[in-house]
ROTI-310504 format. One record per atom (N, C-alpha, C): residue number from 1; atom name; x, y, z. Coordinates in Angstrom, 3 decimals. Layout:
BEGIN
BALUM   k  a        x        y        z
BALUM NUM CA        X        Y        Z
...
END
This chain:
BEGIN
BALUM   k  a        x        y        z
BALUM   1  N  -17.934  -25.190   11.806
BALUM   1 CA  -16.832  -25.234   10.652
BALUM   1  C  -17.368  -23.999    9.984
BALUM   2  N  -18.216  -23.470    9.495
BALUM   2 CA  -18.634  -22.489    8.596
BALUM   2  C  -18.111  -21.183    9.359
BALUM   3  N  -17.684  -21.008   10.311
BALUM   3 CA  -17.278  -20.033   11.004
BALUM   3  C  -15.714  -19.909   10.706
BALUM   4  N  -15.110  -20.922   10.027
BALUM   4 CA  -13.694  -20.737    9.785
BALUM   4  C  -13.526  -20.363    8.352
BALUM   5  N  -12.682  -18.995    8.425
BALUM   5 CA  -12.328  -18.395    7.336
BALUM   5  C  -11.439  -19.216    6.299
BALUM   6  N  -11.535  -19.236    4.965
BALUM   6 CA  -10.362  -19.629    4.378
BALUM   6  C   -9.659  -18.401    3.633
BALUM   7  N   -8.280  -18.541    4.308
BALUM   7 CA   -7.387  -17.525    3.958
BALUM   7  C   -6.167  -18.035    3.130
BALUM   8  N   -5.856  -17.153    1.985
BALUM   8 CA   -4.775  -17.761    1.272
BALUM   8  C   -3.530  -16.968    1.808
BALUM   9  N   -2.187  -17.509    1.077
BALUM   9 CA   -1.006  -16.730    1.266
BALUM   9  C   -0.593  -16.705    0.028
BALUM  10  N   -0.361  -15.419   -0.652
BALUM  10 CA    0.298  -15.301   -1.797
BALUM  10  C    1.685  -16.103   -1.813
BALUM  11  N    1.705  -17.117   -2.672
BALUM  11 CA    2.740  -17.834   -2.896
BALUM  11  C    3.673  -17.734   -4.101
BALUM  12  N    4.045  -16.558   -4.450
BALUM  12 CA    5.059  -16.263   -5.410
BALUM  12  C    6.257  -16.272   -4.939
BALUM  13  N    6.894  -15.748   -3.765
BALUM  13 CA    7.892  -15.760   -3.010
BALUM  13  C    7.884  -15.484   -1.601
BALUM  14  N    8.682  -15.802   -1.071
BALUM  14 CA    8.831  -15.169    0.584
BALUM  14  C    8.188  -16.150    1.484
BALUM  15  N    8.288  -16.020    2.761
BALUM  15 CA    8.031  -17.041    3.726
BALUM  15  C    6.558  -17.578    3.618
BALUM  16  N    6.166  -18.203    2.967
BALUM  16 CA    4.642  -18.744    2.685
BALUM  16  C    4.581  -19.640    3.776
BALUM  17  N    5.178  -20.883    4.037
BALUM  17 CA    5.165  -21.921    4.965
BALUM  17  C    4.648  -21.206    6.090
BALUM  18  N    5.733  -20.173    6.747
BALUM  18 CA    5.465  -19.646    8.101
BALUM  18  C    3.991  -19.159    8.157
BALUM  19  N    3.883  -18.550    7.363
BALUM  19 CA    2.227  -17.586    7.275
BALUM  19  C    1.071  -18.610    7.488
BALUM  20  N    1.284  -19.915    6.382
BALUM  20 CA    0.407  -20.870    6.630
BALUM  20  C    0.263  -21.553    8.109
BALUM  21  N    1.269  -21.627    8.785
BALUM  21 CA    1.258  -22.300    9.856
BALUM  21  C    0.744  -21.156   10.922
BALUM  22  N    1.121  -20.148   10.969
BALUM  22 CA    0.448  -19.260   11.690
BALUM  22  C   -0.830  -19.065   11.675
BALUM  23  N   -1.564  -18.824   10.445
BALUM  23 CA   -2.995  -18.674   10.232
BALUM  23  C   -3.551  -19.965   10.603
BALUM  24  N   -3.075  -21.415   10.518
BALUM  24 CA   -3.593  -22.356   10.862
BALUM  24  C   -3.914  -22.401   12.312
BALUM  25  N   -2.889  -21.926   13.129
BALUM  25 CA   -2.555  -21.867   14.697
BALUM  25  C   -3.696  -20.765   14.950
BALUM  26  N   -4.278  -20.075   14.352
BALUM  26 CA   -5.056  -18.738   14.687
BALUM  26  C   -6.510  -19.148   13.991
BALUM  27  N   -6.754  -20.479   13.865
BALUM  27 CA   -8.057  -21.292   13.444
BALUM  27  C   -8.598  -20.557   12.319
BALUM  28  N   -7.738  -20.574   11.154
BALUM  28 CA   -8.188  -20.425    9.912
BALUM  28  C   -7.572  -21.628    9.079
BALUM  29  N   -8.542  -21.570    7.911
BALUM  29 CA   -8.045  -22.817    6.945
BALUM  29  C   -7.035  -21.981    5.935
BALUM  30  N   -5.885  -22.296    6.074
BALUM  30 CA   -5.009  -21.773    5.228
BALUM  30  C   -4.413  -22.411    3.978
BALUM  31  N   -4.150  -21.604    2.911
BALUM  31 CA   -3.696  -22.578    1.500
BALUM  31  C   -2.892  -21.404    0.833
BALUM  32  N   -1.842  -22.173    0.058
BALUM  32 CA   -1.311  -21.128   -0.967
BALUM  32  C   -2.004  -20.777   -2.115
BALUM  33  N   -1.988  -19.507   -2.229
BALUM  33 CA   -2.423  -18.735   -3.769
BALUM  33  C   -1.449  -18.364   -4.551
BALUM  34  N   -1.618  -18.936   -5.845
BALUM  34 CA   -0.649  -18.580   -6.851
BALUM  34  C   -1.309  -17.894   -8.148
BALUM  35  N   -2.631  -18.685   -8.379
BALUM  35 CA   -3.046  -18.078   -9.786
BALUM  35  C   -4.569  -17.473   -9.433
BALUM  36  N   -5.176  -16.629  -10.112
BALUM  36 CA   -6.578  -16.141  -10.240
BALUM  36  C   -7.653  -16.681   -9.598
BALUM  37  N   -7.553  -18.078  -10.270
BALUM  37 CA   -8.605  -18.984   -9.682
BALUM  37  C   -8.624  -19.358   -8.430
BALUM  38  N   -7.477  -19.422   -7.868
BALUM  38 CA   -7.332  -19.799   -6.414
BALUM  38  C   -7.669  -18.494   -5.402
BALUM  39  N   -7.362  -17.318   -6.006
BALUM  39 CA   -7.342  -15.976   -5.381
BALUM  39  C   -9.309  -15.921   -5.093
BALUM  40  N   -9.722  -16.294   -6.247
BALUM  40 CA  -11.408  -16.291   -6.200
BALUM  40  C  -11.903  -17.136   -5.229
BALUM  41  N  -11.345  -18.364   -4.509
BALUM  41 CA  -11.725  -19.186   -3.724
BALUM  41  C  -11.529  -18.863   -1.915
BALUM  42  N  -10.905  -17.694   -1.838
BALUM  42 CA  -10.399  -17.495   -0.539
BALUM  42  C  -11.086  -16.261    0.121
BALUM  43  N  -11.566  -16.016    1.467
BALUM  43 CA  -12.152  -14.840    1.962
BALUM  43  C  -11.244  -13.892    2.256
BALUM  44  N   -9.745  -14.059    2.435
BALUM  44 CA   -8.670  -13.146    2.942
BALUM  44  C   -7.486  -13.632    2.316
BALUM  45  N   -6.487  -12.997    2.313
BALUM  45 CA   -5.108  -13.072    1.667
BALUM  45  C   -4.032  -12.374    2.409
BALUM  46  N   -3.075  -13.238    2.759
BALUM  46 CA   -1.798  -12.667    3.442
BALUM  46  C   -0.750  -12.287    2.080
BALUM  47  N    0.010  -11.346    2.068
BALUM  47 CA    0.869  -11.036    1.119
BALUM  47  C    2.221  -11.006    2.255
BALUM  48  N    3.117  -12.127    1.983
BALUM  48 CA    4.375  -12.460    2.824
BALUM  48  C    5.483  -11.518    2.549
BALUM  49  N    6.581  -11.480    3.109
BALUM  49 CA    7.677  -10.800    3.115
BALUM  49  C    8.393  -11.482    1.981
BALUM  50  N    9.409  -10.982    1.449
BALUM  50 CA   10.003  -11.238    0.096
BALUM  50  C   10.770  -10.070   -0.366
BALUM  51  N   10.854  -10.149   -1.711
BALUM  51 CA   11.542   -8.789   -2.226
BALUM  51  C   10.721   -8.120   -2.853
BALUM  52  N   10.189   -7.297   -2.833
BALUM  52 CA    9.132   -6.694   -3.020
BALUM  52  C    8.939   -6.282   -4.823
BALUM  53  N   10.143   -5.926   -5.345
BALUM  53 CA   10.252   -5.512   -6.724
BALUM  53  C   10.002   -6.955   -7.561
BALUM  54  N   10.780   -8.105   -6.838
BALUM  54 CA   10.357   -9.266   -7.679
BALUM  54  C    9.059   -9.823   -7.552
BALUM  55  N    8.423   -9.605   -6.188
BALUM  55 CA    7.002  -10.068   -6.105
BALUM  55  C    5.979   -9.209   -7.142
BALUM  56  N    6.276   -8.211   -6.860
BALUM  56 CA    5.478   -7.091   -8.029
BALUM  56  C    5.379   -7.759   -9.388
BALUM  57  N    6.787   -8.071  -10.054
BALUM  57 CA    6.782   -8.581  -11.329
BALUM  57  C    6.315  -10.019  -11.619
BALUM  58  N    6.390  -10.783  -10.501
BALUM  58 CA    5.895  -12.234  -10.645
BALUM  58  C    4.350  -12.156  -10.660
BALUM  59  N    3.613  -11.122   -9.940
BALUM  59 CA    2.409  -10.850   -9.648
BALUM  59  C    1.973  -10.579  -11.161
BALUM  60  N    2.368   -9.681  -11.873
BALUM  60 CA    2.153   -9.368  -13.128
BALUM  60  C    2.337  -10.305  -14.078
BALUM  61  N    3.441  -10.966  -14.014
BALUM  61 CA    3.761  -12.256  -14.652
BALUM  61  C    2.488  -13.419  -14.733
BALUM  62  N    2.176  -13.686  -13.417
BALUM  62 CA    1.123  -14.686  -12.935
BALUM  62  C   -0.158  -14.527  -13.428
BALUM  63  N   -0.243  -13.042  -14.020
BALUM  63 CA   -1.819  -12.663  -14.168
BALUM  63  C   -2.645  -12.268  -12.870
BALUM  64  N   -1.963  -12.094  -11.762
BALUM  64 CA   -2.319  -12.035  -10.368
BALUM  64  C   -2.776  -10.519  -10.266
BALUM  65  N   -1.783   -9.376  -10.661
BALUM  65 CA   -1.919   -7.919  -10.163
BALUM  65  C   -3.356   -7.386  -10.364
BALUM  66  N   -3.947   -7.791  -11.449
BALUM  66 CA   -5.447   -7.123  -11.602
BALUM  66  C   -6.472   -7.477  -10.883
BALUM  67  N   -6.372   -9.074  -10.644
BALUM  67 CA   -7.380   -9.934   -9.832
BALUM  67  C   -6.991   -9.314   -8.189
BALUM  68  N   -5.805   -8.832   -7.761
BALUM  68 CA   -5.657   -8.655   -6.415
BALUM  68  C   -5.922   -7.287   -6.437
BALUM  69  N   -5.892   -6.386   -7.185
BALUM  69 CA   -6.549   -5.038   -6.932
BALUM  69  C   -7.898   -4.949   -6.905
BALUM  70  N   -8.601   -5.599   -7.890
BALUM  70 CA   -9.860   -5.869   -8.005
BALUM  70  C  -10.450   -6.307   -6.386
BALUM  71  N   -9.800   -7.516   -5.852
BALUM  71 CA  -10.297   -8.205   -4.888
BALUM  71  C  -10.416   -7.250   -3.369
BALUM  72  N   -8.998   -6.368   -3.623
BALUM  72 CA   -8.931   -5.424   -2.365
BALUM  72  C  -10.152   -4.260   -2.466
BALUM  73  N  -10.165   -3.926   -3.770
BALUM  73 CA  -11.001   -2.781   -4.188
BALUM  73  C  -12.506   -2.899   -3.756
BALUM  74  N  -12.692   -4.095   -3.727
BALUM  74 CA  -14.220   -4.887   -3.439
BALUM  74  C  -14.239   -4.992   -1.932
BALUM  75  N  -13.145   -5.061   -1.369
BALUM  75 CA  -13.095   -5.171    0.292
BALUM  75  C  -12.922   -6.587    0.806
BALUM  76  N  -12.144   -7.249    0.054
BALUM  76 CA  -11.417   -8.515    0.467
BALUM  76  C  -10.294   -8.342    1.794
BALUM  77  N  -10.212   -8.623    2.691
BALUM  77 CA   -9.270   -8.390    3.887
BALUM  77  C   -8.020   -8.956    3.300
BALUM  78  N   -6.825   -8.247    3.416
BALUM  78 CA   -5.377   -8.470    3.176
BALUM  78  C   -4.313   -8.084    4.291
BALUM  79  N   -3.561   -8.903    4.585
BALUM  79 CA   -2.643   -8.556    5.462
BALUM  79  C   -1.517   -8.833    5.042
BALUM  80  N   -0.478   -7.703    4.979
BALUM  80 CA    0.834   -7.536    4.295
BALUM  80  C    2.006   -7.402    5.070
BALUM  81  N    2.907   -8.247    5.078
BALUM  81 CA    4.212   -8.111    6.094
BALUM  81  C    5.624   -7.950    5.315
BALUM  82  N    6.104   -6.863    5.770
BALUM  82 CA    7.489   -6.258    5.013
BALUM  82  C    7.283   -6.055    3.520
BALUM  83  N    7.571   -6.851    2.593
BALUM  83 CA    7.616   -6.477    1.167
BALUM  83  C    5.803   -6.718    0.862
BALUM  84  N    4.904   -7.210    1.838
BALUM  84 CA    3.586   -7.269    1.466
BALUM  84  C    3.369   -5.815    1.965
BALUM  85  N    3.712   -5.242    3.046
BALUM  85 CA    3.306   -3.946    3.511
BALUM  85  C    3.600   -2.885    2.025
BALUM  86  N    4.903   -3.200    1.377
BALUM  86 CA    5.258   -2.338    0.369
BALUM  86  C    3.924   -2.395   -0.688
BALUM  87  N    3.799   -3.462   -1.094
BALUM  87 CA    2.845   -4.068   -2.011
BALUM  87  C    1.457   -3.446   -1.722
BALUM  88  N    1.172   -3.275   -0.594
BALUM  88 CA   -0.324   -2.610   -0.191
BALUM  88  C   -0.263   -1.160   -0.043
BALUM  89  N    0.921   -0.133   -0.535
BALUM  89 CA    1.037    0.919   -0.291
BALUM  89  C    0.383    1.751   -1.567
BALUM  90  N   -0.047    2.863   -1.301
BALUM  90 CA   -0.755    3.620   -2.654
BALUM  90  C    0.535    3.949   -3.013
BALUM  91  N    1.666    4.436   -2.552
BALUM  91 CA    2.828    5.095   -3.026
BALUM  91  C    4.143    4.225   -2.525
BALUM  92  N    4.832    4.074   -3.521
BALUM  92 CA    6.661    3.919   -2.616
BALUM  92  C    7.547    4.896   -3.106
BALUM  93  N    8.227    5.379   -2.003
BALUM  93 CA    8.944    6.779   -1.877
BALUM  93  C   10.239    6.669   -2.998
BALUM  94  N   10.837    5.529   -2.905
BALUM  94 CA   11.708    4.954   -3.945
BALUM  94  C   11.739    3.821   -4.665
BALUM  95  N   10.605    3.794   -5.570
BALUM  95 CA   10.321    2.520   -6.250
BALUM  95  C   11.485    1.916   -7.425
BALUM  96  N   11.717    0.833   -7.260
BALUM  96 CA   12.616    0.378   -8.407
BALUM  96  C   12.016    0.156  -10.093
BALUM  97  N   12.397    0.480  -10.996
BALUM  97 CA   12.029    0.564  -12.462
BALUM  97  C   10.886   -0.648  -12.474
BALUM  98  N    9.791   -0.478  -12.922
BALUM  98 CA    8.617   -1.218  -13.027
BALUM  98  C    8.113   -1.662  -11.823
BALUM  99  N    8.220   -1.299  -10.678
BALUM  99 CA    7.549   -2.003   -9.476
BALUM  99  C    6.096   -1.413   -9.599
BALUM 100  N    5.076   -2.296   -9.208
BALUM 100 CA    3.732   -1.681   -9.330
BALUM 100  C    3.416   -2.152   -7.781
BALUM 101  N    2.473   -1.667   -7.268
BALUM 101 CA    1.584   -2.173   -6.017
BALUM 101  C    0.268   -2.116   -6.140
BALUM 102  N   -0.389   -2.953   -5.148
BALUM 102 CA   -1.706   -3.704   -5.117
BALUM 102  C   -2.482   -2.479   -4.924
BALUM 103  N   -1.966   -1.467   -3.809
BALUM 103 CA   -2.862   -0.656   -3.206
BALUM 103  C   -3.560   -1.191   -2.301
BALUM 104  N   -4.502   -0.034   -1.363
BALUM 104 CA   -5.372   -0.660   -0.593
BALUM 104  C   -5.103    0.150    0.970
BALUM 105  N   -3.991    0.575    1.277
BALUM 105 CA   -3.739    1.517    2.392
BALUM 105  C   -3.310    2.968    1.823
BALUM 106  N   -3.690    4.026    2.131
BALUM 106 CA   -3.435    5.205    1.780
BALUM 106  C   -2.102    5.557    2.538
BALUM 107  N   -1.025    5.373    2.024
BALUM 107 CA    0.333    5.694    2.714
BALUM 107  C    1.405    5.572    1.631
BALUM 108  N    2.588    6.064    1.991
BALUM 108 CA    3.878    6.150    1.431
BALUM 108  C    4.575    5.541    2.252
BALUM 109  N    5.431    4.484    1.525
BALUM 109 CA    6.413    3.638    2.461
BALUM 109  C    7.805    4.105    1.782
BALUM 110  N    8.819    3.588    2.538
BALUM 110 CA   10.213    3.776    2.048
BALUM 110  C   10.862    2.431    2.040
BALUM 111  N   11.388    1.577    0.997
BALUM 111 CA   11.933    0.407    1.179
BALUM 111  C   13.296    0.217    1.761
BALUM 112  N   13.426   -0.658    2.354
BALUM 112 CA   14.674   -1.006    3.156
BALUM 112  C   14.949    0.068    4.050
BALUM 113  N   14.051    0.602    4.835
BALUM 113 CA   14.248    1.735    5.537
BALUM 113  C   15.288    1.406    6.631
BALUM 114  N   14.881    0.429    7.487
BALUM 114 CA   15.715    0.136    8.640
BALUM 114  C   17.017   -0.498    8.131
BALUM 115  N   17.672   -0.620    7.123
BALUM 115 CA   18.770   -0.941    6.550
BALUM 115  C   18.882   -2.343    5.970
BALUM 116  N   19.990   -2.701    5.621
BALUM 116 CA   20.320   -3.990    4.894
BALUM 116  C   20.064   -5.356    5.555
BALUM 117  N   20.364   -6.532    5.056
BALUM 117 CA   20.063   -7.698    5.494
BALUM 117  C   20.723   -7.907    6.802
BALUM 118  N   22.037   -7.486    6.991
BALUM 118 CA   22.766   -7.619    8.301
BALUM 118  C   22.477   -6.812    9.212
BALUM 119  N   21.692   -5.716    9.137
BALUM 119 CA   21.261   -4.775   10.266
BALUM 119  C   19.776   -5.019   10.637
BALUM 120  N   19.530   -6.412   10.388
BALUM 120 CA   18.081   -6.988   10.556
BALUM 120  C   18.076   -7.062   12.195
BALUM 121  N   16.807   -7.056   12.896
BALUM 121 CA   16.886   -6.878   14.365
BALUM 121  C   15.753   -7.420   14.769
BALUM 122  N   15.445   -7.757   15.908
BALUM 122 CA   13.834   -7.853   16.855
BALUM 122  C   13.735   -6.939   17.900
BALUM 123  N   12.810   -6.560   17.907
BALUM 123 CA   12.203   -5.731   18.968
BALUM 123  C   10.684   -5.693   19.534
BALUM 124  N   10.542   -5.370   20.681
BALUM 124 CA    9.006   -5.235   21.078
BALUM 124  C    8.058   -4.344   20.647
BALUM 125  N    7.006   -4.682   19.966
BALUM 125 CA    6.375   -3.696   19.487
BALUM 125  C    5.116   -3.723   20.198
BALUM 126  N    4.491   -2.391   20.651
BALUM 126 CA    3.200   -2.324   21.115
BALUM 126  C    2.251   -2.154   19.795
BALUM 127  N    1.286   -3.000   19.752
BALUM 127 CA    0.341   -2.991   18.605
BALUM 127  C   -0.991   -2.683   19.044
BALUM 128  N   -1.441   -1.672   18.660
BALUM 128 CA   -2.835   -1.492   19.159
BALUM 128  C   -4.050   -2.455   18.589
BALUM 129  N   -4.779   -2.793   19.435
BALUM 129 CA   -5.656   -3.903   19.308
BALUM 129  C   -5.278   -5.298   19.521
BALUM 130  N   -3.956   -5.229   20.107
BALUM 130 CA   -3.592   -6.823   20.785
BALUM 130  C   -3.219   -6.311   21.958
BALUM 131  N   -3.985   -7.331   22.615
BALUM 131 CA   -3.852   -7.179   24.263
BALUM 131  C   -2.529   -8.032   24.958
BALUM 132  N   -2.416   -7.645   25.917
BALUM 132 CA   -1.105   -8.736   26.909
BALUM 132  C    0.061   -7.822   26.342
BALUM 133  N    1.256   -8.705   26.206
BALUM 133 CA    2.631   -8.150   26.024
BALUM 133  C    2.852   -7.477   24.718
BALUM 134  N    3.743   -6.795   24.493
BALUM 134 CA    4.180   -6.404   23.125
BALUM 134  C    4.353   -7.642   22.289
BALUM 135  N    4.267   -7.478   20.790
BALUM 135 CA    4.385   -8.149   19.874
BALUM 135  C    6.072   -8.065   19.595
BALUM 136  N    7.072   -9.364   19.396
BALUM 136 CA    8.142   -9.545   19.000
BALUM 136  C    8.103   -9.286   17.582
BALUM 137  N    8.454   -8.385   17.279
BALUM 137 CA    8.797   -8.087   15.957
BALUM 137  C   10.008   -8.207   14.998
BALUM 138  N   10.236   -9.088   14.090
BALUM 138 CA   11.644   -9.476   13.443
BALUM 138  C   11.497   -8.326   12.139
BALUM 139  N   12.406   -7.479   12.180
BALUM 139 CA   12.578   -6.612   11.131
BALUM 139  C   13.730   -7.151   10.313
BALUM 140  N   13.595   -7.530    8.983
BALUM 140 CA   14.525   -7.796    8.024
BALUM 140  C   14.415   -6.948    6.721
BALUM 141  N   15.358   -6.150    6.656
BALUM 141 CA   15.407   -5.109    5.258
BALUM 141  C   13.953   -4.335    5.331
BALUM 142  N   13.582   -4.078    6.352
BALUM 142 CA   12.189   -3.682    6.655
BALUM 142  C   11.930   -2.402    6.135
BALUM 143  N   10.650   -2.055    5.664
BALUM 143 CA   10.139   -0.848    5.218
BALUM 143  C    9.761    0.090    6.643
BALUM 144  N    9.530    1.430    6.447
BALUM 144 CA    8.707    2.142    7.230
BALUM 144  C    7.869    2.768    6.315
BALUM 145  N    6.737    3.400    7.132
BALUM 145 CA    5.625    4.284    6.552
BALUM 145  C    6.242    5.611    6.801
BALUM 146  N    6.417    6.441    5.640
BALUM 146 CA    6.508    7.682    5.728
BALUM 146  C    5.567    8.704    6.224
BALUM 147  N    4.446    8.424    5.517
BALUM 147 CA    2.966    9.204    6.050
BALUM 147  C    2.196    8.380    5.613
BALUM 148  N    0.790    8.732    6.583
BALUM 148 CA   -0.743    7.938    6.059
BALUM 148  C   -1.733    8.998    5.697
BALUM 149  N   -2.584    8.558    5.007
BALUM 149 CA   -3.792    9.643    4.860
BALUM 149  C   -4.690    9.618    5.750
BALUM 150  N   -5.977   10.137    5.541
BALUM 150 CA   -6.647   10.394    6.735
BALUM 150  C   -7.513    9.079    6.885
BALUM 151  N   -7.505    8.055    6.048
BALUM 151 CA   -8.348    6.900    6.582
BALUM 151  C   -7.684    5.895    6.990
BALUM 152  N   -6.234    6.175    6.976
BALUM 152 CA   -5.351    4.977    7.260
BALUM 152  C   -4.991    5.308    8.952
BALUM 153  N   -5.130    4.277    9.577
BALUM 153 CA   -4.910    4.274   11.052
BALUM 153  C   -3.463    3.829   11.696
BALUM 154  N   -2.796    4.324   12.049
BALUM 154 CA   -1.404    3.599   12.602
BALUM 154  C   -1.732    3.167   13.778
BALUM 155  N   -1.250    1.542   13.916
BALUM 155 CA   -1.469    0.886   14.868
BALUM 155  C   -0.065    0.656   15.851
BALUM 156  N    0.956    0.982   15.108
BALUM 156 CA    2.359    0.668   15.989
BALUM 156  C    3.136    1.394   15.314
BALUM 157  N    4.357    1.903   16.255
BALUM 157 CA    5.312    2.553   15.853
BALUM 157  C    6.638    1.977   16.398
BALUM 158  N    8.052    2.153   15.758
BALUM 158 CA    9.099    1.700   16.557
BALUM 158  C   10.213    2.843   16.148
BALUM 159  N   10.859    3.065   17.009
BALUM 159 CA   11.928    4.161   17.102
BALUM 159  C   11.406    5.579   16.328
BALUM 160  N   10.337    5.820   16.396
BALUM 160 CA    9.648    6.959   15.904
BALUM 160  C    9.148    7.159   14.488
BALUM 161  N    9.159    5.496   13.960
BALUM 161 CA    8.820    5.643   12.455
BALUM 161  C    7.234    4.657   12.686
BALUM 162  N    6.339    4.522   11.600
BALUM 162 CA    5.337    4.031   11.710
BALUM 162  C    5.666    2.460   11.005
BALUM 163  N    4.986    1.523   11.890
BALUM 163 CA    5.867    0.353   11.585
BALUM 163  C    4.435   -0.704   11.545
BALUM 164  N    3.358   -0.294   11.697
BALUM 164 CA    2.060   -1.344   11.490
BALUM 164  C    0.964   -0.115   11.084
BALUM 165  N   -0.038   -0.362   10.116
BALUM 165 CA   -1.044    0.509    9.874
BALUM 165  C   -2.311   -0.377    9.248
BALUM 166  N   -3.477   -0.032    9.657
BALUM 166 CA   -4.697   -0.709    9.173
BALUM 166  C   -5.671    0.526    8.481
BALUM 167  N   -6.199    0.045    7.443
BALUM 167 CA   -7.142    1.058    6.775
BALUM 167  C   -8.259   -0.003    6.288
BALUM 168  N   -9.529   -0.105    7.239
BALUM 168 CA  -10.639   -0.695    6.944
BALUM 168  C  -10.237   -2.311    6.990
BALUM 169  N  -10.474   -3.051    5.910
BALUM 169 CA  -10.217   -4.510    5.905
BALUM 169  C   -8.547   -4.778    5.560
BALUM 170  N   -7.752   -3.571    5.289
BALUM 170 CA   -6.363   -4.015    4.935
BALUM 170  C   -5.448   -3.399    5.985
BALUM 171  N   -4.602   -4.818    6.429
BALUM 171 CA   -3.427   -4.490    7.681
BALUM 171  C   -2.102   -4.850    7.108
BALUM 172  N   -1.254   -3.904    7.711
BALUM 172 CA    0.095   -4.038    7.159
BALUM 172  C    0.994   -3.991    8.376
BALUM 173  N    2.202   -4.744    8.316
BALUM 173 CA    3.215   -4.579    9.018
BALUM 173  C    4.732   -4.693    8.596
BALUM 174  N    5.519   -3.788    9.046
BALUM 174 CA    6.759   -3.837    8.586
BALUM 174  C    7.691   -4.917    8.844
BALUM 175  N    7.386   -5.579    9.858
BALUM 175 CA    7.820   -6.798   10.633
BALUM 175  C    7.461   -8.110   10.328
BALUM 176  N    7.866   -8.997   10.712
BALUM 176 CA    7.336  -10.370   10.282
BALUM 176  C    6.992  -11.312   11.514
BALUM 177  N    5.759  -11.163   11.903
BALUM 177 CA    5.087  -12.033   13.052
BALUM 177  C    5.067  -13.393   13.107
BALUM 178  N    5.251  -13.843   11.740
BALUM 178 CA    5.099  -15.287   11.417
BALUM 178  C    6.253  -15.905   12.009
BALUM 179  N    7.439  -15.325   12.115
BALUM 179 CA    8.895  -15.849   12.310
BALUM 179  C    8.871  -15.772   14.055
BALUM 180  N    8.195  -15.742   14.938
BALUM 180 CA    8.003  -15.486   16.097
BALUM 180  C    7.443  -16.564   17.055
BALUM 181  N    6.376  -17.359   16.362
BALUM 181 CA    5.671  -18.214   17.231
BALUM 181  C    4.511  -17.348   18.029
BALUM 182  N    4.645  -16.159   17.924
BALUM 182 CA    3.474  -15.284   18.547
BALUM 182  C    2.499  -15.183   17.492
BALUM 183  N    1.259  -15.694   17.454
BALUM 183 CA    0.225  -15.544   16.452
BALUM 183  C   -0.779  -14.542   16.571
BALUM 184  N   -0.327  -13.735   17.483
BALUM 184 CA   -1.611  -12.806   17.977
BALUM 184  C   -1.982  -11.775   16.896
BALUM 185  N   -1.006  -11.522   15.977
BALUM 185 CA   -1.175  -10.573   14.973
BALUM 185  C   -2.074  -11.410   13.546
BALUM 186  N   -2.007  -12.447   13.552
BALUM 186 CA   -2.449  -13.592   12.530
BALUM 186  C   -3.966  -13.382   13.305
BALUM 187  N   -4.229  -13.836   14.256
BALUM 187 CA   -5.304  -13.982   14.985
BALUM 187  C   -6.230  -12.637   15.203
BALUM 188  N   -5.737  -11.319   14.888
BALUM 188 CA   -6.231   -9.975   14.762
BALUM 188  C   -6.820  -10.123   13.228
BALUM 189  N   -5.945  -10.656   12.380
BALUM 189 CA   -6.306  -10.533   10.878
BALUM 189  C   -7.379  -11.866   10.484
BALUM 190  N   -7.259  -12.911   11.213
BALUM 190 CA   -8.403  -13.856   11.073
BALUM 190  C   -9.676  -13.250   11.452
BALUM 191  N   -9.913  -12.666   12.675
BALUM 191 CA  -11.022  -11.930   13.074
BALUM 191  C  -11.466  -10.667   12.130
BALUM 192  N  -10.726  -10.385   11.158
BALUM 192 CA  -10.910   -9.131   10.394
BALUM 192  C  -11.459   -9.793    9.254
BALUM 193  N  -11.125  -10.898    9.189
BALUM 193 CA  -11.435  -11.699    7.518
BALUM 193  C  -13.065  -12.227    8.307
BALUM 194  N  -13.194  -12.801    9.328
BALUM 194 CA  -14.218  -13.291   10.219
BALUM 194  C  -15.421  -12.406    9.882
BALUM 195  N  -15.192  -11.053   10.229
BALUM 195 CA  -16.265   -9.835   10.543
BALUM 195  C  -16.792   -9.755    9.029
BALUM 196  N  -15.985  -10.056    7.742
BALUM 196 CA  -16.820   -9.466    6.622
BALUM 196  C  -17.246  -10.657    6.125
BALUM 197  N  -16.852  -11.783    6.538
BALUM 197 CA  -17.191  -13.152    5.736
BALUM 197  C  -18.670  -13.169    5.594
END
């Protein structure tokens, strides 16, 4: 049982329940995280999709922004999907007023790059490090990565755009694997957490 990592899902907004289910399916002990003291108890963290500006403001409001930045700098594994990817970027190309990021990946992201809600789509995505068939990616008002720094590794592209990046213990995808029933991306993240636990 000691090999089972405790992984939190930042539960300020977004598809928290789906991530908790996906993490449990990937053999992690998953729990929602809303406060700094809950963050202190987890081995890794998922930042879900949602609305990145709102999540940024709520993280500040709940006193979570600085503790998040400190844990990421200290090497805690983090996985961000969609809005979570935006929060893990060092720079947003078109930030809303007052929008802050946690950082962790040397990348520049563009918000809502794939279009509005009604332009959402699914696509098969080849992700480096995941064996078997491509991952089914659900893109909902998804960002894409404009550019990455030297330490960031591009692990997936779609339509000529970067949609998944890893930098050391930090992973980010434009798409939502938690909505498909295919938990291989979560399993990859659980392995990342296990490796540093």
